[in-house]
N, C-alpha and C positions, 0 to 999 in steps of 0.2 A: 409498741414491741414488747414490752414489759410484762403486759397481759398475756401476749402471745407466749412467751418464754415461760410465764407462771403456768399457763394451761397447759403446756407441753410437760412440765414438771409433775403436775399434778396427775396427768394420765399416766407418764413412766411409773408413778408411784403406785397408782391404782393397778396398772397392769403387772408390775412386780409383785404385788400383794396377791393378785388372781394366780398368777402363774406358780407363786411360792406355795400356795395351798392345794395344786392340783395332785400333787403326790399324796398329801393327806386326804384328799376327797372329803371336804367337811359337809357337803349336801348328803352323804349317806351315814346315817348313824353306825357307830361303832358295832353294835350288835348284828347290824344287817350287811356288814363287808365280808367279800370272800377273800381267802388267801389262794391265789393262783400259782403260788410257787410250785405244787406238784400237780399242776393240770394233766388229766391224763392218765395218772398214775394211780393204781389201788392196791390195797394191802393183799387182795385176792386175786391179783391177776394171773391167768394162767399162763405157765410157760410151755405148755405143749396141749394139743387138742386131742380129743379121744376119735372124734370123725369130722371130716370136712363133706360138707353137701355142696355138690356143684350145682347152682341154681340154673345154669344154663343148658344144663342136660336133662334127658328123659327121667322121670316123668314130670319134671317141673317146668321145663322150657320158658324160664324168665328171660326174655330176650331184649337187647336194646333196640329201641324203634318198634318194639313189638306191641301187640293189643294190650292197653292198660287193664282191661278186665280180666283176660287170661293171664298177664303178668301177676296180678293181684291173687288170681287163683291158685298160681304155682308156688308164690312166696308163703301163702297160707297152708298149703300143703307141704311144704317143706319144714314150716314151724311145727306143724301137727305131727310130723313122721319124727322130729328132731325130739320131742317131747318123750317119745318111748324108748330113747336111748338114755344110758347113764353117761354122766361126765360132761366135759366141755364141747361143745359143738359149735361148727361154724358154718354158715351159711354165706357161701362165697360167690360172688358176682365175677367170673372169670373172663368175661369180653369186655373189652371198653365201649361207651356209649352211654347214652341216656336211657335209662329205664323208667318206663311210664308206669303209675298204678292208678287204678280208677276209684279208689276206696281207702278208708282207713285201714290199717293193718293192726290187728289187737293182739297185745301181747299180756300174759298173766304171771302171777308169781311162778308158774310151771316153766317159765321162761327164763329163769335167772341165771343159767349157766349157758345162754346162747349168745354168740358173737356174730354179728352181721359184718361182712368186710368185702372189700373189693379190691380192685389194682391200685386205688389211690384216688383223692379226690382231683386229681387233674385228668383221670382216666374215667371214673365211673361217676355220674351223676343220678341220683335218684329224684324222680318228678312226681308230685302228687296232684292228680286232677279230680277232686272231690266235688261231691254234689254242693255243697255249702260251704260259705265262708267261715263256717265255724268247726268244720272236722278237722280232724287231727292227721298227720302224717301216722305217726304211732301212737297208738293208745295204750296205755299200761293200767291195768286194774288187778286187783287181787285181795288177799285177807290183810293182815295187820303187817305183813312182811314188809309192804310198802311204806308204811307208816313208820317202821322202825329203820329202814334203809331207803331213804327216798333217793329218786333218780331223777336229773334234770337232762333234758335233751335238747338241742339246737341242729336244726338241719339248715343249711345254708343252699 
């Protein structure tokens, strides 16, 4: 019985030590830790937009449940057209549903003032069916701008 009690005590001390370190996360070096206290907030966040492009309207016709190749073509056309305008632009998914895309959507440093929005994560989902497991949903390329201002994206 003493051995069992001793074993429980050791497990309790060990678990307390582990859980007390979870907040510190000792497995990630200090230099590689991220401060998430302002996640989603940026200094250059636009207060208003110069133009809003509804992706579901002609000539883009990006539709939920639509053809994945036609949807990719429409989104790329909207991105290309947005590059010709000045100021903040929004590409907007105005209908609820799942939008399928058949290839990687490429963005460059010319698209740094482009915002892609929808009705909300509970209503609009972007689904990418690419030809290979190493393809990206969105691929960013450009000059030194990206090295000076790195962007990290996660799609769920």
